[in-house]
KOLPALUM-100446 format. One record per residue: x, z, y of N, C-alpha, C in turn; residue in one letter; residue number from 1; chain. Coordinates in Angstrom, 1 decimal. Each point is the difference from the previous one (the first is absolute). Layout:
<rec n_east="X" n_up="Z" n_north="Y" ca_east="X" ca_up="Z" ca_north="Y" c_east="X" c_up="Z" c_north="Y" type="A" seq="NUM" mol="A"/>
...
END
This chain:
<rec n_east="0.8" n_up="0.0" n_north="-1.2" ca_east="-0.8" ca_up="0.0" ca_north="1.2" c_east="0.9" c_up="0.0" c_north="1.2" type="M" seq="1" mol="A"/>
<rec n_east="-0.5" n_up="-0.7" n_north="1.0" ca_east="0.8" ca_up="-0.1" ca_north="1.3" c_east="0.0" c_up="1.4" c_north="0.6" type="S" seq="2" mol="A"/>
<rec n_east="1.1" n_up="0.3" n_north="0.7" ca_east="0.1" ca_up="1.3" ca_north="0.7" c_east="-0.8" c_up="0.0" c_north="1.3" type="S" seq="3" mol="A"/>
<rec n_east="-0.4" n_up="-1.2" n_north="0.4" ca_east="-0.7" ca_up="-0.2" ca_north="1.2" c_east="-1.5" c_up="-0.3" c_north="-0.3" type="K" seq="4" mol="A"/>
<rec n_east="-0.9" n_up="0.9" n_north="0.1" ca_east="-1.4" ca_up="-0.2" ca_north="-0.2" c_east="-0.6" c_up="-0.5" c_north="1.3" type="I" seq="5" mol="A"/>
<rec n_east="-0.7" n_up="-1.2" n_north="-0.1" ca_east="-0.5" ca_up="-0.6" ca_north="1.1" c_east="-1.5" c_up="0.4" c_north="0.3" type="L" seq="6" mol="A"/>
<rec n_east="-0.7" n_up="0.4" n_north="-1.1" ca_east="-1.3" ca_up="0.5" ca_north="0.2" c_east="-0.4" c_up="0.9" c_north="-1.2" type="Y" seq="7" mol="A"/>
<rec n_east="-0.8" n_up="1.0" n_north="0.3" ca_east="-0.4" ca_up="0.9" ca_north="-1.0" c_east="-1.4" c_up="0.4" c_north="0.3" type="S" seq="8" mol="A"/>
<rec n_east="-0.8" n_up="0.3" n_north="-1.1" ca_east="-1.4" ca_up="0.4" ca_north="0.2" c_east="-0.3" c_up="1.0" c_north="-1.1" type="T" seq="9" mol="A"/>
<rec n_east="-1.0" n_up="0.8" n_north="0.1" ca_east="-0.4" ca_up="0.9" ca_north="-1.0" c_east="-1.5" c_up="0.0" c_north="-0.2" type="S" seq="10" mol="A"/>
<rec n_east="-0.4" n_up="0.2" n_north="-1.2" ca_east="-1.5" ca_up="0.1" ca_north="-0.3" c_east="-0.2" c_up="1.1" c_north="-1.0" type="A" seq="11" mol="A"/>
<rec n_east="-1.1" n_up="0.6" n_north="0.1" ca_east="-0.4" ca_up="1.1" ca_north="-0.9" c_east="-1.3" c_up="-0.3" c_north="-0.7" type="T" seq="12" mol="A"/>
<rec n_east="0.1" n_up="0.2" n_north="-1.3" ca_east="-1.2" ca_up="-0.2" ca_north="-0.9" c_east="-0.5" c_up="1.4" c_north="-0.5" type="A" seq="13" mol="A"/>
<rec n_east="-1.3" n_up="0.1" n_north="0.0" ca_east="-0.6" ca_up="1.2" ca_north="-0.6" c_east="-1.1" c_up="-0.5" c_north="-1.0" type="T" seq="14" mol="A"/>
<rec n_east="-0.1" n_up="0.7" n_north="-1.1" ca_east="-1.1" ca_up="-0.3" ca_north="-1.0" c_east="0.4" c_up="-1.0" c_north="-1.0" type="G" seq="15" mol="A"/>
<rec n_east="1.2" n_up="-0.6" n_north="0.1" ca_east="0.4" ca_up="-1.0" ca_north="-1.0" c_east="-0.7" c_up="-1.3" c_north="0.2" type="G" seq="16" mol="A"/>
<rec n_east="-0.4" n_up="-0.6" n_north="-1.2" ca_east="-0.7" ca_up="-1.3" ca_north="0.0" c_east="-1.4" c_up="0.1" c_north="0.6" type="R" seq="17" mol="A"/>
<rec n_east="-0.5" n_up="1.2" n_north="0.1" ca_east="-1.4" ca_up="0.2" ca_north="0.6" c_east="0.1" c_up="0.9" c_north="1.2" type="D" seq="18" mol="A"/>
<rec n_east="0.8" n_up="-0.4" n_north="0.9" ca_east="0.2" ca_up="0.8" ca_north="1.2" c_east="0.1" c_up="-0.8" c_north="1.3" type="G" seq="19" mol="A"/>
<rec n_east="1.0" n_up="0.4" n_north="0.8" ca_east="0.2" ca_up="-0.7" ca_north="1.2" c_east="1.5" c_up="-0.1" c_north="0.2" type="K" seq="20" mol="A"/>
<rec n_east="0.4" n_up="-1.0" n_north="0.8" ca_east="1.4" ca_up="-0.2" ca_north="0.4" c_east="0.0" c_up="-0.4" c_north="1.5" type="A" seq="21" mol="A"/>
<rec n_east="1.0" n_up="0.5" n_north="0.7" ca_east="0.1" ca_up="-0.4" ca_north="1.4" c_east="1.4" c_up="0.1" c_north="0.5" type="A" seq="22" mol="A"/>
<rec n_east="0.4" n_up="-0.8" n_north="0.9" ca_east="1.3" ca_up="0.1" ca_north="0.6" c_east="0.0" c_up="1.3" c_north="1.0" type="T" seq="23" mol="A"/>
<rec n_east="1.1" n_up="0.6" n_north="0.1" ca_east="0.1" ca_up="1.2" ca_north="0.8" c_east="-0.2" c_up="-0.3" c_north="1.5" type="T" seq="24" mol="A"/>
<rec n_east="0.2" n_up="-1.3" n_north="0.4" ca_east="-0.2" ca_up="-0.3" ca_north="1.4" c_east="-1.5" c_up="-0.4" c_north="0.3" type="D" seq="25" mol="A"/>
<rec n_east="-0.8" n_up="0.0" n_north="-1.0" ca_east="-1.5" ca_up="-0.2" ca_north="0.1" c_east="-0.3" c_up="-1.5" c_north="0.1" type="G" seq="26" mol="A"/>
<rec n_east="0.9" n_up="-0.9" n_north="-0.1" ca_east="-0.3" ca_up="-1.4" ca_north="0.2" c_east="-0.7" c_up="-0.7" c_north="-1.2" type="S" seq="27" mol="A"/>
<rec n_east="0.1" n_up="0.7" n_north="-1.2" ca_east="-0.6" ca_up="-0.6" ca_north="-1.2" c_east="-0.6" c_up="1.1" c_north="-0.8" type="F" seq="28" mol="A"/>
<rec n_east="-1.2" n_up="-0.2" n_north="-0.5" ca_east="-0.6" ca_up="1.0" ca_north="-0.9" c_east="-0.9" c_up="-0.8" c_north="-1.0" type="A" seq="29" mol="A"/>
<rec n_east="0.0" n_up="0.5" n_north="-1.2" ca_east="-0.8" ca_up="-0.7" ca_north="-1.1" c_east="-0.6" c_up="1.0" c_north="-0.9" type="V" seq="30" mol="A"/>
<rec n_east="-1.2" n_up="-0.3" n_north="-0.4" ca_east="-0.7" ca_up="0.8" ca_north="-1.1" c_east="0.4" c_up="-0.6" c_north="-1.3" type="T" seq="31" mol="A"/>
<rec n_east="0.5" n_up="0.8" n_north="-0.9" ca_east="0.5" ca_up="-0.5" ca_north="-1.3" c_east="-1.1" c_up="0.2" c_north="-1.1" type="L" seq="32" mol="A"/>
<rec n_east="0.0" n_up="-0.9" n_north="-0.9" ca_east="-0.9" ca_up="0.0" ca_north="-1.1" c_east="0.6" c_up="-0.6" c_north="-1.3" type="G" seq="33" mol="A"/>
<rec n_east="-0.3" n_up="0.6" n_north="-1.1" ca_east="0.5" ca_up="-0.6" ca_north="-1.3" c_east="-0.8" c_up="-1.2" c_north="-0.3" type="T" seq="34" mol="A"/>
<rec n_east="0.6" n_up="-1.1" n_north="-0.4" ca_east="-0.8" ca_up="-1.2" ca_north="-0.4" c_east="-0.8" c_up="0.3" c_north="-1.3" type="P" seq="35" mol="A"/>
<rec n_east="-1.1" n_up="-0.7" n_north="-0.1" ca_east="-0.9" ca_up="0.1" ca_north="-1.2" c_east="0.8" c_up="-0.2" c_north="-1.3" type="K" seq="36" mol="A"/>
<rec n_east="0.9" n_up="-0.9" n_north="0.1" ca_east="0.8" ca_up="-0.4" ca_north="-1.2" c_east="0.9" c_up="1.2" c_north="-0.5" type="E" seq="37" mol="A"/>
<rec n_east="0.2" n_up="1.0" n_north="0.9" ca_east="0.8" ca_up="1.1" ca_north="-0.3" c_east="-0.8" c_up="1.3" c_north="-0.1" type="L" seq="38" mol="A"/>
<rec n_east="-1.4" n_up="-0.2" n_north="-0.1" ca_east="-0.9" ca_up="1.1" ca_north="-0.2" c_east="-0.6" c_up="0.6" c_north="1.3" type="G" seq="39" mol="A"/>
<rec n_east="0.3" n_up="-0.6" n_north="1.1" ca_east="-0.6" ca_up="0.5" ca_north="1.3" c_east="-1.3" c_up="-0.8" c_north="0.3" type="G" seq="40" mol="A"/>
<rec n_east="-0.5" n_up="0.4" n_north="1.2" ca_east="-1.2" ca_up="-0.7" ca_north="0.5" c_east="0.2" c_up="-1.3" c_north="0.8" type="N" seq="41" mol="A"/>
<rec n_east="1.3" n_up="-0.3" n_north="0.2" ca_east="0.4" ca_up="-1.2" ca_north="0.7" c_east="-0.3" c_up="0.1" c_north="1.5" type="G" seq="42" mol="A"/>
<rec n_east="-0.3" n_up="1.1" n_north="0.6" ca_east="-0.2" ca_up="0.2" ca_north="1.4" c_east="1.3" c_up="0.4" c_north="0.7" type="Q" seq="43" mol="A"/>
<rec n_east="0.3" n_up="-0.7" n_north="1.0" ca_east="1.3" ca_up="0.3" ca_north="0.8" c_east="1.1" c_up="-1.0" c_north="-0.5" type="G" seq="44" mol="A"/>
<rec n_east="1.1" n_up="0.2" n_north="0.6" ca_east="1.2" ca_up="-0.8" ca_north="-0.4" c_east="0.9" c_up="0.8" c_north="-0.9" type="N" seq="45" mol="A"/>
<rec n_east="0.9" n_up="-0.8" n_north="-0.7" ca_east="0.9" ca_up="0.7" ca_north="-0.9" c_east="1.4" c_up="-0.4" c_north="0.3" type="N" seq="46" mol="A"/>
<rec n_east="1.0" n_up="0.8" n_north="-0.6" ca_east="1.4" ca_up="-0.3" ca_north="0.3" c_east="0.4" c_up="-1.4" c_north="-0.4" type="P" seq="47" mol="A"/>
<rec n_east="-0.6" n_up="-0.6" n_north="-1.0" ca_east="0.4" ca_up="-1.4" ca_north="-0.3" c_east="-0.3" c_up="-0.9" c_north="1.1" type="E" seq="48" mol="A"/>
<rec n_east="-1.2" n_up="0.1" n_north="0.6" ca_east="-0.4" ca_up="-0.8" ca_north="1.1" c_east="0.9" c_up="0.2" c_north="1.2" type="Q" seq="49" mol="A"/>
<rec n_east="0.4" n_up="1.2" n_north="0.3" ca_east="0.9" ca_up="0.3" ca_north="1.1" c_east="1.4" c_up="-0.6" c_north="-0.3" type="L" seq="50" mol="A"/>
<rec n_east="0.5" n_up="0.1" n_north="-1.2" ca_east="1.3" ca_up="-0.6" ca_north="-0.4" c_east="-0.1" c_up="-1.5" c_north="0.1" type="F" seq="51" mol="A"/>
<rec n_east="-1.0" n_up="-0.6" n_north="-0.5" ca_east="-0.2" ca_up="-1.5" ca_north="0.1" c_east="0.0" c_up="-0.4" c_north="1.5" type="A" seq="52" mol="A"/>
<rec n_east="-0.7" n_up="0.7" n_north="0.8" ca_east="-0.1" ca_up="-0.4" ca_north="1.4" c_east="1.4" c_up="0.1" c_north="0.7" type="S" seq="53" mol="A"/>
<rec n_east="0.6" n_up="1.1" n_north="-0.3" ca_east="1.4" ca_up="0.2" ca_north="0.6" c_east="1.0" c_up="-1.0" c_north="-0.4" type="G" seq="54" mol="A"/>
<rec n_east="0.0" n_up="-0.2" n_north="-1.3" ca_east="1.0" ca_up="-1.0" ca_north="-0.6" c_east="-0.3" c_up="-1.4" c_north="0.6" type="Y" seq="55" mol="A"/>
<rec n_east="-1.2" n_up="-0.4" n_north="0.0" ca_east="-0.4" ca_up="-1.3" ca_north="0.5" c_east="0.5" c_up="-0.2" c_north="1.5" type="A" seq="56" mol="A"/>
<rec n_east="-0.3" n_up="1.0" n_north="0.8" ca_east="0.4" ca_up="-0.1" ca_north="1.4" c_east="1.5" c_up="0.1" c_north="0.2" type="A" seq="57" mol="A"/>
<rec n_east="0.6" n_up="0.8" n_north="-0.8" ca_east="1.5" ca_up="0.2" ca_north="0.1" c_east="0.7" c_up="-1.3" c_north="-0.4" type="C" seq="58" mol="A"/>
<rec n_east="-0.5" n_up="-0.6" n_north="-1.1" ca_east="0.6" ca_up="-1.2" ca_north="-0.5" c_east="-0.1" c_up="-1.2" c_north="1.0" type="F" seq="59" mol="A"/>
<rec n_east="-1.2" n_up="-0.1" n_north="0.6" ca_east="-0.2" ca_up="-1.0" ca_north="1.0" c_east="1.0" c_up="0.2" c_north="1.2" type="L" seq="60" mol="A"/>
<rec n_east="0.1" n_up="1.3" n_north="0.4" ca_east="1.0" ca_up="0.3" ca_north="1.0" c_east="1.4" c_up="-0.3" c_north="-0.4" type="G" seq="61" mol="A"/>
<rec n_east="0.4" n_up="0.2" n_north="-1.2" ca_east="1.3" ca_up="-0.4" ca_north="-0.5" c_east="0.2" c_up="-1.5" c_north="0.0" type="A" seq="62" mol="A"/>
<rec n_east="-1.0" n_up="-0.8" n_north="-0.3" ca_east="0.2" ca_up="-1.4" ca_north="0.1" c_east="0.2" c_up="-0.4" c_north="1.5" type="M" seq="63" mol="A"/>
<rec n_east="-0.7" n_up="0.6" n_north="0.9" ca_east="0.2" ca_up="-0.4" ca_north="1.4" c_east="1.4" c_up="0.4" c_north="0.5" type="K" seq="64" mol="A"/>
<rec n_east="0.5" n_up="1.2" n_north="-0.5" ca_east="1.3" ca_up="0.4" ca_north="0.4" c_east="1.0" c_up="-0.9" c_north="-0.6" type="F" seq="65" mol="A"/>
<rec n_east="-0.1" n_up="-0.4" n_north="-1.3" ca_east="0.9" ca_up="-0.9" ca_north="-0.7" c_east="0.1" c_up="-1.3" c_north="0.8" type="A" seq="66" mol="A"/>
<rec n_east="-1.1" n_up="-0.6" n_north="0.3" ca_east="-0.1" ca_up="-1.2" ca_north="0.8" c_east="0.7" c_up="0.1" c_north="1.3" type="A" seq="67" mol="A"/>
<rec n_east="-0.1" n_up="1.1" n_north="0.7" ca_east="0.6" ca_up="0.2" ca_north="1.3" c_east="1.5" c_up="0.1" c_north="-0.1" type="S" seq="68" mol="A"/>
<rec n_east="0.5" n_up="0.4" n_north="-1.2" ca_east="1.4" ca_up="0.3" ca_north="-0.1" c_east="0.8" c_up="-1.2" c_north="-0.6" type="Q" seq="69" mol="A"/>
<rec n_east="-0.7" n_up="-1.0" n_north="-0.6" ca_east="0.6" ca_up="-1.1" ca_north="-0.7" c_east="-0.7" c_up="-1.3" c_north="0.4" type="N" seq="70" mol="A"/>
<rec n_east="0.7" n_up="-0.8" n_north="0.8" ca_east="-0.6" ca_up="-1.2" ca_north="0.5" c_east="-0.3" c_up="-1.1" c_north="-1.1" type="K" seq="71" mol="A"/>
<rec n_east="0.6" n_up="0.2" n_north="-1.2" ca_east="-0.2" ca_up="-0.9" ca_north="-1.1" c_east="-1.3" c_up="0.3" c_north="-0.7" type="D" seq="72" mol="A"/>
<rec n_east="-0.6" n_up="1.2" n_north="0.3" ca_east="-1.3" ca_up="0.3" ca_north="-0.6" c_east="-1.1" c_up="-0.5" c_north="0.8" type="L" seq="73" mol="A"/>
<rec n_east="-1.2" n_up="-0.3" n_north="-0.6" ca_east="-1.1" ca_up="-0.5" ca_north="0.8" c_east="-0.6" c_up="1.2" c_north="0.8" type="P" seq="74" mol="A"/>
<rec n_east="-0.7" n_up="-0.4" n_north="1.1" ca_east="-0.7" ca_up="1.0" ca_north="0.8" c_east="-1.3" c_up="0.4" c_north="-0.7" type="R" seq="75" mol="A"/>
<rec n_east="-0.4" n_up="1.2" n_north="0.2" ca_east="-1.3" ca_up="0.4" ca_north="-0.6" c_east="-1.2" c_up="-0.4" c_north="0.8" type="V" seq="76" mol="A"/>
<rec n_east="-0.9" n_up="-0.8" n_north="-0.5" ca_east="-1.1" ca_up="-0.5" ca_north="0.7" c_east="-1.0" c_up="1.2" c_north="0.4" type="P" seq="77" mol="A"/>
<rec n_east="-0.7" n_up="-0.2" n_north="1.0" ca_east="-0.9" ca_up="1.1" ca_north="0.5" c_east="-1.1" c_up="0.3" c_north="-1.0" type="A" seq="78" mol="A"/>
<rec n_east="-0.3" n_up="-0.9" n_north="-0.9" ca_east="-1.1" ca_up="0.2" ca_north="-1.0" c_east="0.6" c_up="0.4" c_north="-1.4" type="D" seq="79" mol="A"/>
<rec n_east="1.3" n_up="0.4" n_north="0.0" ca_east="0.6" ca_up="0.4" ca_north="-1.2" c_east="-0.7" c_up="1.3" c_north="-0.5" type="A" seq="80" mol="A"/>
<rec n_east="0.0" n_up="0.2" n_north="-1.3" ca_east="-0.6" ca_up="1.3" ca_north="-0.5" c_east="0.8" c_up="0.4" c_north="-1.3" type="S" seq="81" mol="A"/>
<rec n_east="-0.1" n_up="1.3" n_north="-0.3" ca_east="0.5" ca_up="0.5" ca_north="-1.2" c_east="-1.1" c_up="0.9" c_north="-0.6" type="V" seq="82" mol="A"/>
<rec n_east="-0.4" n_up="-0.3" n_north="-1.3" ca_east="-0.9" ca_up="0.8" ca_north="-0.7" c_east="0.7" c_up="0.8" c_north="-1.1" type="T" seq="83" mol="A"/>
<rec n_east="-0.1" n_up="1.3" n_north="0.1" ca_east="0.6" ca_up="0.8" ca_north="-0.9" c_east="-1.1" c_up="0.5" c_north="-1.0" type="A" seq="84" mol="A"/>
<rec n_east="0.3" n_up="-0.1" n_north="-1.3" ca_east="-1.0" ca_up="0.5" ca_north="-1.0" c_east="0.8" c_up="1.1" c_north="-0.7" type="T" seq="85" mol="A"/>
<rec n_east="-0.6" n_up="1.2" n_north="0.1" ca_east="0.6" ca_up="1.2" ca_north="-0.6" c_east="-0.9" c_up="0.5" c_north="-1.1" type="V" seq="86" mol="A"/>
<rec n_east="0.5" n_up="0.1" n_north="-1.2" ca_east="-0.7" ca_up="0.6" ca_north="-1.1" c_east="0.6" c_up="1.3" c_north="-0.4" type="G" seq="87" mol="A"/>
<rec n_east="-0.8" n_up="0.8" n_north="-0.7" ca_east="0.5" ca_up="1.3" ca_north="-0.5" c_east="-0.4" c_up="0.1" c_north="-1.5" type="I" seq="88" mol="A"/>
<rec n_east="0.8" n_up="0.5" n_north="-0.8" ca_east="-0.3" ca_up="0.3" ca_north="-1.4" c_east="1.0" c_up="0.9" c_north="-0.7" type="G" seq="89" mol="A"/>
<rec n_east="-0.4" n_up="0.4" n_north="-1.2" ca_east="0.9" ca_up="1.0" ca_north="-0.7" c_east="1.4" c_up="-0.6" c_north="-0.3" type="P" seq="90" mol="A"/>
<rec n_east="1.0" n_up="0.8" n_north="0.1" ca_east="1.3" ca_up="-0.4" ca_north="-0.5" c_east="0.1" c_up="0.4" c_north="-1.4" type="R" seq="91" mol="A"/>
<rec n_east="0.9" n_up="-0.7" n_north="-0.8" ca_east="0.2" ca_up="0.3" ca_north="-1.4" c_east="0.6" c_up="1.4" c_north="-0.2" type="S" seq="92" mol="A"/>
<rec n_east="0.8" n_up="0.4" n_north="1.0" ca_east="0.7" ca_up="1.3" ca_north="-0.2" c_east="-0.9" c_up="1.2" c_north="0.4" type="D" seq="93" mol="A"/>
<rec n_east="-0.5" n_up="0.0" n_north="1.2" ca_east="-0.8" ca_up="1.0" ca_north="0.5" c_east="-0.5" c_up="-0.3" c_north="1.4" type="K" seq="94" mol="A"/>
<rec n_east="-1.1" n_up="0.4" n_north="0.4" ca_east="-0.5" ca_up="-0.2" ca_north="1.4" c_east="-0.5" c_up="-1.4" c_north="0.2" type="G" seq="95" mol="A"/>
<rec n_east="0.1" n_up="-0.5" n_north="1.2" ca_east="-0.6" ca_up="-1.2" ca_north="0.5" c_east="1.1" c_up="-0.9" c_north="0.6" type="F" seq="96" mol="A"/>
<rec n_east="-0.2" n_up="-1.3" n_north="0.0" ca_east="0.9" ca_up="-0.9" ca_north="0.7" c_east="-0.7" c_up="-1.0" c_north="0.8" type="G" seq="97" mol="A"/>
<rec n_east="0.7" n_up="-0.7" n_north="0.8" ca_east="-0.6" ca_up="-1.0" ca_north="0.9" c_east="0.4" c_up="-1.4" c_north="-0.5" type="L" seq="98" mol="A"/>
<rec n_east="-0.9" n_up="-1.0" n_north="0.3" ca_east="0.3" ca_up="-1.4" ca_north="-0.3" c_east="-0.3" c_up="-0.7" c_north="1.4" type="D" seq="99" mol="A"/>
<rec n_east="1.0" n_up="-0.8" n_north="0.4" ca_east="-0.1" ca_up="-0.6" ca_north="1.4" c_east="0.2" c_up="-1.5" c_north="-0.1" type="V" seq="100" mol="A"/>
<rec n_east="-0.8" n_up="-0.7" n_north="0.7" ca_east="0.2" ca_up="-1.5" ca_north="0.2" c_east="-0.3" c_up="-0.3" c_north="1.5" type="A" seq="101" mol="A"/>
<rec n_east="0.9" n_up="-0.8" n_north="0.5" ca_east="-0.1" ca_up="-0.4" ca_north="1.4" c_east="-0.3" c_up="-1.5" c_north="0.0" type="L" seq="102" mol="A"/>
<rec n_east="-1.0" n_up="-0.5" n_north="0.6" ca_east="-0.3" ca_up="-1.4" ca_north="0.2" c_east="0.2" c_up="-0.3" c_north="1.4" type="E" seq="103" mol="A"/>
<rec n_east="0.9" n_up="-0.9" n_north="0.3" ca_east="0.4" ca_up="-0.4" ca_north="1.4" c_east="-0.6" c_up="-1.4" c_north="0.3" type="I" seq="104" mol="A"/>
<rec n_east="-0.6" n_up="-0.1" n_north="1.2" ca_east="-0.6" ca_up="-1.2" ca_north="0.4" c_east="0.7" c_up="-0.4" c_north="1.4" type="S" seq="105" mol="A"/>
<rec n_east="0.7" n_up="-1.1" n_north="0.0" ca_east="0.7" ca_up="-0.5" ca_north="1.2" c_east="-0.5" c_up="-1.4" c_north="0.2" type="L" seq="106" mol="A"/>
<rec n_east="-1.2" n_up="-0.2" n_north="0.6" ca_east="-0.6" ca_up="-1.3" ca_north="0.2" c_east="0.9" c_up="-0.9" c_north="0.8" type="P" seq="107" mol="A"/>
<rec n_east="0.2" n_up="-1.2" n_north="-0.5" ca_east="0.8" ca_up="-1.0" ca_north="0.7" c_east="1.5" c_up="0.1" c_north="-0.2" type="G" seq="108" mol="A"/>
<rec n_east="0.4" n_up="1.0" n_north="-0.8" ca_east="1.5" ca_up="0.1" ca_north="-0.3" c_east="0.2" c_up="-0.6" c_north="-1.4" type="V" seq="109" mol="A"/>
<rec n_east="1.1" n_up="-0.8" n_north="-0.1" ca_east="0.4" ca_up="-0.6" ca_north="-1.2" c_east="0.2" c_up="1.1" c_north="-1.1" type="D" seq="110" mol="A"/>
<rec n_east="-0.4" n_up="-0.2" n_north="-1.2" ca_east="0.1" ca_up="1.0" ca_north="-1.0" c_east="1.4" c_up="0.5" c_north="-0.3" type="K" seq="111" mol="A"/>
<rec n_east="1.0" n_up="-0.8" n_north="0.0" ca_east="1.3" ca_up="0.4" ca_north="-0.3" c_east="0.5" c_up="0.9" c_north="1.2" type="A" seq="112" mol="A"/>
<rec n_east="-0.3" n_up="-0.4" n_north="1.2" ca_east="0.4" ca_up="0.8" ca_north="1.2" c_east="-0.7" c_up="1.3" c_north="0.0" type="A" seq="113" mol="A"/>
<rec n_east="-1.3" n_up="0.0" n_north="-0.4" ca_east="-0.8" ca_up="1.2" ca_north="0.0" c_east="0.6" c_up="1.0" c_north="-1.1" type="A" seq="114" mol="A"/>
<rec n_east="0.4" n_up="-0.6" n_north="-1.1" ca_east="0.6" ca_up="0.9" ca_north="-1.1" c_east="1.3" c_up="0.6" c_north="0.5" type="E" seq="115" mol="A"/>
<rec n_east="0.8" n_up="-0.8" n_north="0.7" ca_east="1.2" ca_up="0.6" ca_north="0.6" c_east="-0.2" c_up="1.1" c_north="0.9" type="A" seq="116" mol="A"/>
<rec n_east="-1.0" n_up="-0.2" n_north="0.9" ca_east="-0.4" ca_up="1.1" ca_north="0.9" c_east="-0.5" c_up="1.2" c_north="-0.7" type="L" seq="117" mol="A"/>
<rec n_east="-0.8" n_up="-0.2" n_north="-1.0" ca_east="-0.5" ca_up="1.2" ca_north="-0.8" c_east="1.1" c_up="0.7" c_north="-0.7" type="V" seq="118" mol="A"/>
<rec n_east="0.9" n_up="-0.7" n_north="-0.6" ca_east="1.2" ca_up="0.6" ca_north="-0.6" c_east="0.8" c_up="0.8" c_north="0.9" type="A" seq="119" mol="A"/>
<rec n_east="0.2" n_up="-0.5" n_north="1.3" ca_east="0.7" ca_up="0.8" ca_north="1.0" c_east="-0.7" c_up="1.2" c_north="0.4" type="E" seq="120" mol="A"/>
<rec n_east="-1.3" n_up="-0.2" n_north="0.2" ca_east="-0.9" ca_up="1.2" ca_north="0.4" c_east="0.0" c_up="1.1" c_north="-1.0" type="A" seq="121" mol="A"/>
<rec n_east="0.1" n_up="-0.4" n_north="-1.3" ca_east="0.0" ca_up="1.0" ca_north="-1.1" c_east="1.2" c_up="0.8" c_north="0.1" type="D" seq="122" mol="A"/>
<rec n_east="1.1" n_up="-0.5" n_north="0.5" ca_east="1.3" ca_up="0.8" ca_north="0.1" c_east="-0.1" c_up="0.9" c_north="1.3" type="T" seq="123" mol="A"/>
<rec n_east="-0.9" n_up="-0.3" n_north="0.9" ca_east="-0.1" ca_up="0.8" ca_north="1.3" c_east="-1.0" c_up="1.0" c_north="-0.1" type="I" seq="124" mol="A"/>
<rec n_east="-1.2" n_up="-0.3" n_north="-0.5" ca_east="-1.1" ca_up="0.9" ca_north="0.0" c_east="0.2" c_up="1.4" c_north="-0.6" type="C" seq="125" mol="A"/>
<rec n_east="-0.2" n_up="1.1" n_north="0.7" ca_east="0.3" ca_up="1.3" ca_north="-0.6" c_east="-0.9" c_up="0.3" c_north="-1.2" type="P" seq="126" mol="A"/>
<rec n_east="-1.2" n_up="-0.5" n_north="0.0" ca_east="-0.9" ca_up="0.2" ca_north="-1.2" c_east="0.6" c_up="-0.6" c_north="-1.2" type="Y" seq="127" mol="A"/>
<rec n_east="0.5" n_up="-1.3" n_north="0.2" ca_east="0.7" ca_up="-0.7" ca_north="-1.2" c_east="1.2" c_up="0.8" c_north="-0.4" type="S" seq="128" mol="A"/>
<rec n_east="0.8" n_up="0.5" n_north="1.0" ca_east="1.2" ca_up="0.8" ca_north="-0.4" c_east="-0.4" c_up="1.2" c_north="-0.7" type="H" seq="129" mol="A"/>
<rec n_east="-1.0" n_up="0.7" n_north="0.4" ca_east="-0.4" ca_up="1.3" ca_north="-0.6" c_east="-0.6" c_up="-0.2" c_north="-1.5" type="A" seq="130" mol="A"/>
<rec n_east="-0.6" n_up="-1.2" n_north="-0.2" ca_east="-0.6" ca_up="-0.2" ca_north="-1.3" c_east="1.0" c_up="-0.7" c_north="-1.0" type="T" seq="131" mol="A"/>
<rec n_east="1.0" n_up="-0.6" n_north="0.5" ca_east="0.9" ca_up="-0.8" ca_north="-0.8" c_east="0.7" c_up="1.0" c_north="-1.1" type="R" seq="132" mol="A"/>
<rec n_east="-0.1" n_up="-0.5" n_north="-1.2" ca_east="0.5" ca_up="0.9" ca_north="-1.1" c_east="-0.9" c_up="1.0" c_north="-0.5" type="G" seq="133" mol="A"/>
<rec n_east="-1.1" n_up="0.2" n_north="0.7" ca_east="-1.0" ca_up="1.0" ca_north="-0.4" c_east="-1.3" c_up="-0.6" c_north="-0.6" type="N" seq="134" mol="A"/>
<rec n_east="-0.4" n_up="-1.0" n_north="0.7" ca_east="-1.2" ca_up="-0.7" ca_north="-0.5" c_east="0.2" c_up="-1.5" c_north="0.2" type="I" seq="135" mol="A"/>
<rec n_east="-0.6" n_up="-0.8" n_north="-0.8" ca_east="0.1" ca_up="-1.5" ca_north="0.2" c_east="-0.9" c_up="-0.4" c_north="1.1" type="E" seq="136" mol="A"/>
<rec n_east="0.5" n_up="-0.8" n_north="0.9" ca_east="-0.8" ca_up="-0.6" ca_north="1.1" c_east="0.1" c_up="-1.5" c_north="-0.2" type="V" seq="137" mol="A"/>
<rec n_east="-1.1" n_up="-0.6" n_north="-0.2" ca_east="-0.1" ca_up="-1.5" ca_north="-0.2" c_east="-0.3" c_up="-0.6" c_north="1.4" type="R" seq="138" mol="A"/>
<rec n_east="0.9" n_up="-1.0" n_north="0.3" ca_east="-0.2" ca_up="-0.7" ca_north="1.3" c_east="-0.5" c_up="-1.4" c_north="-0.3" type="L" seq="139" mol="A"/>
<rec n_east="-1.0" n_up="-0.5" n_north="0.7" ca_east="-0.4" ca_up="-1.4" ca_north="-0.1" c_east="-0.3" c_up="-0.6" c_north="1.3" type="S" seq="140" mol="A"/>
<rec n_east="0.3" n_up="-1.2" n_north="0.2" ca_east="-0.3" ca_up="-0.7" ca_north="1.2" c_east="-1.1" c_up="-1.0" c_north="-0.3" type="V" seq="141" mol="A"/>
<rec n_east="-1.1" n_up="0.2" n_north="0.8" ca_east="-1.2" ca_up="-0.8" ca_north="-0.2" c_east="0.1" c_up="-1.3" c_north="0.6" type="A" seq="142" mol="A"/>
END
């Protein structure tokens, strides 16, 4: 980890999957609920949705950063999108694990150039860095 932290935030959760979470600065708050598939009533948001949203936004930001740092990479079009699909299920050893797929859409960008940009973003994105070696993340360019 870098010795120079550029940004830091904190959030507190209470009640687990059927509780609440909020940032300490009050800018974000969410009511949490266990999905029906995991035995809950499906009301509220869950950690997998929050992770998917964060990863998608972060990866798109990493693509923009990569393009700004390397003139050989294509620019990210305004209508670009990243869809993160996050699944949860039992691990063979104990507990639960995540399954992640990122689908990247870069309208108007040549597929080979888009794949080069995605590969570079994958080396930059802190979510990709944190998950690498821990869970498989499948990347696809639509």
